[in-house]
N, C-alpha and C positions, 0 to 999 in steps of 0.2 A: 829235476831232482827235488823231492820234498824233504824238508828238514823238520823233524819233530822237535818242538821246543818244550821245555819244562819250566814250571814256576821257579823263579830265582836264577834261572840260567842266564849267563852273560851273553850278550850279543855284541860282536865287534864288527864294525863296518870300516873298511879301508878304501881310500880313494886317492888318486894322484893329485897333487897340488903343484902349481908352478911347473907344469910339463914333466912331472915325475921327479923333480928335484927334492920334493918332500912328500910324505904320506900323511894324510889326514886320518885320524882315528876318531871314531864315534863309538863310545862304549855305553851300553845300558844293561842293567841287571839289578839284582837284589842281593844284599848281604845281610846276615844276621846282625842285629844291633850290638850283639855281644862280641864284636871284633876286639882282638887284643890291640892295645895302643901301639905296640911295636910293629904289628902287621900293617897298620894304617900309615905309620911314620915311614916304614920301609917302602911302601907303595908310592907315597908322595915323593920320597927322595929319588926313587928310580925314575918316575915320570919327569921330575924336574931335571935330572941328569940327562935323560934322553932328549928333552926339548931345549935344554939350555936356559930355561926360564922357570920361575915359580909356577906351580899349578894354581889356577884360579878355580876355587871351589865355591859354588853357590849353595847356601844352606837355606832351605825354605822353612820359614818359621810362621806358625799359626798358633793362636791361643790354645787350641785343642792339643797341639803337639809340643807344648812348652817343655815338658819333662824330656821328651825325646831330643829336642834341639839343645837343651842345656847339657845333656849327656854328651852329645857330639861336640859342642863347643869346648867342654872340659877336656875331651880327648884331643881335639885339634889344637888346643892351646900349647901342647907340648911339642908340636912339630916346628922345626926351625923355620923362621920367616923367609929364609932364602929358598925354601922348598915349597912354600904354600902361602897363598893369599886367600883369605876367606871373605866372601861377599854374602851378606845376609839379605835375603829376599823376603819381604813381608807378604803374607798371604791374607786371605779373607775367608770367612766361613759362610757358605751359602745357607740361608735359612730355609 
């Protein structure tokens, strides 16, 4: 069966972990940068609740995307620390 994908569409891959005692989720996709802060907070809270741990989020920061990353950091700062851990990953710009 062939599945047609669209730009920005989410892809979720599920696989068993520890002989099916847990399910590993791999999610990729795109969202508009104009997410509402409460939507992001609600998502992180739900994911933290399901796993029992804070969500570890890696924010990729490059000089060219400084405004983008500042916007996300401001929004992520309002999320409770028990729901989210932010890890900043420095990038580089290829000449």
